[in-house]
C-alpha positions as CSV (number, residue, x, y, z in Angstrom):
1,M,45.7,28.2,-65.2
2,T,44.4,25.8,-62.5
3,A,45.6,26.0,-58.9
4,T,44.2,25.1,-55.3
5,D,42.2,27.4,-53.6
6,G,44.0,29.8,-52.3
7,C,47.1,29.2,-54.1
8,A,49.0,32.5,-55.0
9,W,50.3,32.4,-58.5
10,T,52.2,35.0,-61.0
11,A,52.8,35.4,-64.5
12,T,55.7,36.7,-66.1
13,S,57.3,37.3,-69.4
14,N,61.0,36.4,-70.8
15,A,61.2,38.6,-73.5
16,S,60.0,42.4,-74.1
17,W,58.0,41.6,-77.2
18,I,55.4,39.1,-75.1
19,T,53.1,41.3,-72.9
20,I,50.9,40.1,-70.5
21,L,47.8,41.7,-70.7
22,S,45.7,40.6,-67.6
23,A,45.9,38.3,-64.9
24,G,49.6,39.1,-64.2
25,S,48.8,37.4,-60.5
26,G,46.3,35.9,-58.7
27,T,45.1,32.8,-56.3
28,G,43.3,29.9,-57.1
29,N,42.4,29.4,-60.8
30,G,42.2,32.3,-63.4
31,T,43.1,33.2,-67.0
32,V,46.5,34.6,-68.3
33,S,46.1,37.0,-71.6
34,Y,49.0,38.1,-73.4
35,T,49.8,39.8,-77.0
36,V,53.0,39.9,-79.0
37,A,54.4,42.6,-80.8
38,E,54.8,42.7,-84.3
39,T,58.2,41.6,-85.6
40,T,60.2,41.1,-89.2
41,T,61.9,37.9,-88.3
42,S,60.9,34.8,-86.4
43,R,61.8,34.2,-82.7
44,S,61.0,32.6,-79.6
45,G,60.0,33.8,-76.0
46,S,58.6,32.3,-73.0
47,I,56.0,32.7,-70.0
48,S,56.2,31.5,-66.7
49,V,52.9,31.1,-64.6
50,A,53.3,29.2,-61.3
51,G,56.8,27.7,-62.1
52,Q,56.1,26.4,-65.4
53,T,57.2,27.7,-68.5
54,F,55.2,28.0,-71.7
55,T,57.1,28.5,-75.1
56,I,55.7,31.0,-77.6
57,Q,57.0,31.1,-81.0
58,Q,56.6,34.0,-83.5
59,K,57.2,33.2,-87.1
60,V,57.1,35.9,-89.9
61,A,54.5,35.2,-92.9
62,N,56.0,34.9,-96.2
63,P,55.6,38.0,-97.7
64,R,55.3,36.7,-101.4
65,A,52.4,34.4,-100.3
66,G,49.3,35.3,-102.0
67,K,51.1,37.8,-104.6
68,K,50.4,37.0,-108.1
69,K,53.0,37.0,-110.7
């Protein structure tokens, strides 16, 4: 994320399956890393950073893809 020097910011997740790994807060420029838990259904959640919302959509891969009949 890009911010003015000295500008404080915080990153938060609105879903229990999205975890902020590092840089949950800081001042000035920074990088926010996150991970998502595995799922068996498609879902949508978001991360808010410095008042901006970033949507994360997780889809389930087709379990039959790549299997030969």
